[in-house]
C-alpha positions in Angstrom: -30.6 -43.4 6.8 -28.0 -44.5 4.2 -30.8 -45.5 1.7 -32.6 -42.1 2.2 -29.3 -40.3 1.7 -28.6 -42.3 -1.5 -32.1 -41.6 -2.9 -31.7 -37.9 -2.1 -28.3 -37.8 -4.0 -30.0 -39.6 -7.0 -32.8 -37.1 -7.1 -30.3 -34.2 -6.9 -28.3 -35.7 -9.7 -31.4 -36.0 -12.0 -32.6 -32.4 -11.2 -29.3 -30.9 -12.2 -28.1 -33.1 -15.0 -28.5 -31.9 -18.7 -31.4 -33.5 -20.6 -30.5 -36.1 -23.0 -31.4 -34.8 -26.4 -31.6 -37.2 -29.4 -29.3 -36.3 -32.1 -31.0 -35.4 -35.5 -29.8 -37.7 -38.2 -27.5 -35.9 -40.6 -28.7 -36.0 -44.2 -25.8 -36.5 -46.6 -27.5 -35.2 -49.7 -28.6 -32.0 -48.0 -25.9 -31.3 -45.4 -22.7 -33.1 -46.4 -22.4 -33.5 -50.1 -22.7 -29.7 -50.9 -19.9 -29.1 -48.3 -17.6 -31.6 -49.9 -18.5 -30.3 -53.4 -17.7 -26.7 -52.5 -14.7 -27.3 -50.2 -13.1 -30.7 -51.1 -13.7 -31.5 -54.9 -11.0 -29.1 -55.9 -8.4 -31.6 -54.7 -10.3 -34.8 -54.2 -13.1 -34.6 -57.0 -13.7 -36.0 -60.3 -10.8 -34.1 -62.0 -7.9 -36.7 -62.0 -5.4 -33.9 -62.7 -6.3 -32.2 -59.5 -6.8 -35.2 -57.3 -4.6 -35.4 -54.1 -4.0 -38.2 -51.7 -5.0 -41.0 -54.0 -8.7 -40.9 -53.3 -11.9 -39.2 -54.4 -14.4 -37.8 -52.0 -17.1 -37.8 -54.5 -17.2 -41.6 -54.8 -18.3 -43.9 -52.1 -16.0 -46.6 -52.7 -13.0 -44.4 -52.7 -14.1 -42.3 -49.7 -14.6 -45.4 -47.6 -11.3 -46.8 -48.8 -7.7 -45.8 -48.1 -5.5 -42.9 -49.4 -2.0 -43.0 -50.4 -1.1 -42.9 -46.8 -2.7 -46.3 -46.1 -5.1 -44.8 -43.6 -8.8 -45.2 -44.0 -10.4 -41.9 -45.2 -13.9 -42.4 -43.6 -14.6 -45.3 -41.1 -18.4 -45.2 -40.5 -19.1 -44.8 -36.8 -15.5 -44.3 -35.8 -14.6 -40.6 -35.8 -11.1 -41.2 -34.5 -10.0 -43.7 -37.0 -11.3 -41.5 -39.9 -8.4 -39.8 -41.6 -10.8 -37.2 -43.0 -11.8 -36.0 -39.6 -8.2 -36.1 -38.3 -7.0 -33.9 -41.2 -9.8 -31.4 -40.9 -9.2 -30.9 -37.2 -5.4 -31.3 -37.1 -3.2 -28.6 -35.3 -0.3 -29.5 -37.5 -0.3 -27.1 -40.5 1.3 -29.8 -42.6 -1.5 -32.2 -42.1 -4.4 -29.8 -41.8 -6.9 -29.8 -44.6 -7.4 -27.4 -46.1 -4.0 -25.8 -46.6 -3.6 -22.3 -45.4 -3.6 -20.9 -48.9 -6.8 -22.6 -49.8 -9.6 -20.0 -50.2 -12.5 -22.1 -49.2 -11.9 -23.4 -45.8 -14.2 -25.4 -43.7 -16.2 -23.5 -41.0 -16.3 -24.8 -37.6 -20.0 -25.6 -38.0 -19.2 -27.7 -41.2 -16.4 -29.6 -39.3 -18.8 -30.5 -36.4 -21.5 -31.6 -39.1 -19.0 -33.9 -40.8 -17.9 -35.5 -37.5 -21.5 -36.0 -36.5 -22.2 -37.6 -39.9 -19.1 -40.0 -39.6 -20.2 -40.8 -35.9 -23.8 -41.7 -37.1 -22.4 -44.1 -39.6 -21.6 -42.0 -42.7 -24.7 -43.1 -44.4 -24.0 -42.3 -48.1 -26.8 -41.3 -50.6 -26.6 -41.2 -54.3 -27.6 -37.8 -55.9 -31.3 -37.2 -55.6 -31.6 -37.1 -59.4 -30.6 -40.8 -59.5 -32.7 -42.0 -56.7 -36.3 -43.4 -57.5 -38.9 -41.4 -55.6 -40.4 -43.2 -52.6 -43.7 -42.1 -51.2 -43.1 -40.8 -47.7 -45.2 -41.6 -44.7 -47.3 -38.8 -43.3 -45.6 -37.2 -40.2 -47.2 -37.3 -36.9 -48.6 -33.9 -35.9 -50.5 -32.4 -32.8 -53.0 -30.3 -34.7 -54.3 -32.9 -36.8 -57.6 -31.0 -37.5 -55.6 -28.2 -39.0 -54.2 -30.4 -41.9 -56.8 -30.6 -44.8 -54.5 -32.2 -47.4 -51.6 -34.6 -47.0 -49.1 -31.9 -47.9 -50.4 -29.8 -44.9 -49.1 -32.5 -42.5 -45.5 -32.0 -43.7 -45.8 -28.2 -43.3 -47.4 -28.5 -40.0 -44.8 -31.0 -38.8 -41.9 -28.5 -39.5 -43.9 -25.7 -37.9 -44.4 -27.8 -34.8 -40.6 -28.8 -34.7 -39.8 -25.1 -34.9 -42.4 -24.3 -32.2 -44.2 -22.2 -34.5 -48.0 -21.9 -35.0 -49.8 -21.8 -38.5 -50.9 -18.2 -39.5 -54.6 -17.4 -39.8 -56.3 -18.4 -43.0 -55.9 -15.6 -45.7 -58.9 -13.5 -46.7 -60.1 -14.2 -50.2 -58.7 -11.0 -51.8 -55.3 -12.0 -50.4 -55.8 -15.6 -51.7 -56.6 -14.6 -55.3 -53.8 -12.1 -55.2 -51.3 -14.7 -54.1 -52.3 -17.5 -56.6 -52.5 -15.0 -59.5 -49.1 -13.5 -58.9 -47.7 -17.0 -58.3 -49.0 -18.6 -61.5 -48.9 -15.7 -63.8 -46.5 -13.2 -62.4 -49.2 -10.5 -62.6 -51.8 -9.1 -60.1 -55.4 -10.0 -60.6 -57.7 -7.5 -62.2 -60.5 -5.7 -60.3 -63.0 -7.7 -62.2 -61.3 -11.0 -61.5 -61.3 -10.3 -57.8 -65.0 -9.2 -57.8 -66.0 -12.3 -59.6 -64.1 -14.5 -57.1 -65.7 -12.6 -54.1 -69.2 -13.1 -55.7 -68.7 -17.0 -56.3 -69.5 -18.7 -53.1 -69.4 -22.2 -54.5 -67.2 -24.8 -52.7 -64.8 -25.0 -55.7 -64.5 -21.2 -56.3 -60.7 -21.2 -55.6 -60.3 -24.3 -57.9 -62.0 -22.5 -60.7 -59.6 -19.6 -60.4 -56.6 -22.0 -60.5 -57.9 -23.7 -63.5 -58.5 -20.4 -65.4 -55.0 -19.2 -64.5 -53.5 -22.4 -65.8 -55.1 -22.1 -69.1 -53.9 -18.4 -69.5 -51.2 -17.7 -71.9 -49.6 -15.6 -69.1 -49.0 -18.8 -67.1 -46.6 -20.2 -69.8 -44.8 -16.7 -70.0 -44.4 -16.7 -66.3 -43.0 -20.3 -66.1 -40.7 -19.7 -69.0 -38.9 -16.9 -67.0 -37.4 -19.4 -64.7 -36.1 -21.8 -67.5 -34.8 -19.0 -69.7 -32.9 -17.7 -66.7 -31.5 -21.2 -66.2 -30.3 -21.4 -69.9 -28.9 -17.9 -69.9 -31.3 -16.8 -72.5 -30.8 -13.3 -73.9 -32.3 -11.4 -77.0 -28.8 -10.0 -77.4 -25.3 -11.3 -76.9 -24.8 -9.3 -73.7 -21.2 -9.2 -74.4 -18.9 -6.7 -76.1 -20.8 -5.1 -78.9 -24.0 -6.5 -77.5 -25.4 -7.4 -80.9 -28.9 -8.6 -81.6 -29.6 -12.3 -82.0 -32.6 -13.9 -83.6 -33.3 -15.9 -80.4 -37.0 -15.0 -79.8 -38.3 -18.2 -81.7 -36.8 -20.3 -79.0 -38.2 -18.0 -76.3 -41.7 -18.5 -77.7 -41.3 -22.2 -78.1 -40.4 -22.5 -74.4 -43.6 -20.4 -73.5 -45.7 -22.7 -75.8 -44.3 -25.8 -74.2 -45.3 -24.7 -70.7 -48.8 -23.7 -71.9 -49.2 -27.0 -73.6 -48.1 -28.8 -70.3 -45.5 -30.6 -72.4 -44.1 -33.7 -70.5 -40.7 -32.9 -69.0 -38.8 -35.7 -70.8 -40.2 -34.5 -74.2 -39.3 -30.8 -73.1 -35.6 -31.8 -72.6 -35.4 -34.1 -75.7 -36.6 -31.5 -78.2 -34.0 -28.9 -76.7 -31.0 -31.3 -76.7 -31.6 -33.6 -79.4 -34.6 -32.2 -81.6 -32.7 -32.7 -84.8 -32.6 -36.6 -84.0 -36.4 -36.9 -84.0 -38.3 -38.3 -86.8 -39.8 -35.2 -88.2 -37.6 -32.2 -86.9 -38.9 -28.7 -87.4 
C-alpha cells in the first residue's frame, strides 16, 4: 500500500510540475555588446576621460578583472559575485547603475539578459568584423524535402523554431517582380515579364538574374545604399545649401558596383586612392 501511494504521489508531481525548458545560449555579439555599447560605454567605454570605476566594459581583460572597489566586475558563471550584476540590480540609489539622472537606463529585459549571460559563463566574443568566418553546419530540420539549397536549411530551421510553416512558392510573375525590384530598384517591363513566362527552360530564372546583374540599373541601385552610408549629397544640405561638384564620385561608385570591384579595392580607392601607383 505504501509503495502504491508513493508511486501515485510521484506521478502527481510529474503531472503538475513545470516542464524543464533548456535555456537558449545568449549571444554576446548580438544581445550583450549592443546593450553595453548603448548603455554603459558612456562611463566605462574607450574614452579615458569619461571612464568611471577604474575599468572598461568594452575590453574583456578589464571587464573580467577588478574595479577600483576591489570587486570582480564579471565572474563567469557566478551571478551573485559579479559586481556588474549587483550594481544594475541594486536597491541602493548610491550604488545603482545607472545613476538616476542617466538618460539611457537598462530595461528589465536587458538586465535579465545580462544576468543570464553571466550565469551561462559570460562567453566573450570579438567584434564580428575581426573574426575569421567559419563554415556553419547545416541545421537539422523536419521538412528536409522542402530545402533545395543549403541556405534553405537555415531559413527553415528558424521557421520551425518559431512554429511557422513556409509560404507557398511564388508564381512566376511575382518571382520576376521581386528579383527585378531587388536587384535594380525598378519593376520589370511587360516585355520582360512575358519573355520570362514564355521561357520554360530549367534555368529561366537564372537567366533573368544574370541579365539583371549586367544591367547598369544594378549598379545604380546598389550605389544608393553605399551613398546613404557615406552621407552623399549633390548639395551641401546645410545653411545656403550650395551646389557641390560631387557627381563624379557618385558615378564612380555606380561603375564600381557594375564592374563587381572587389571590396578591398573598393575601400582602398576611396580612402587612399592618392597613394596608389597611378592615381586618377
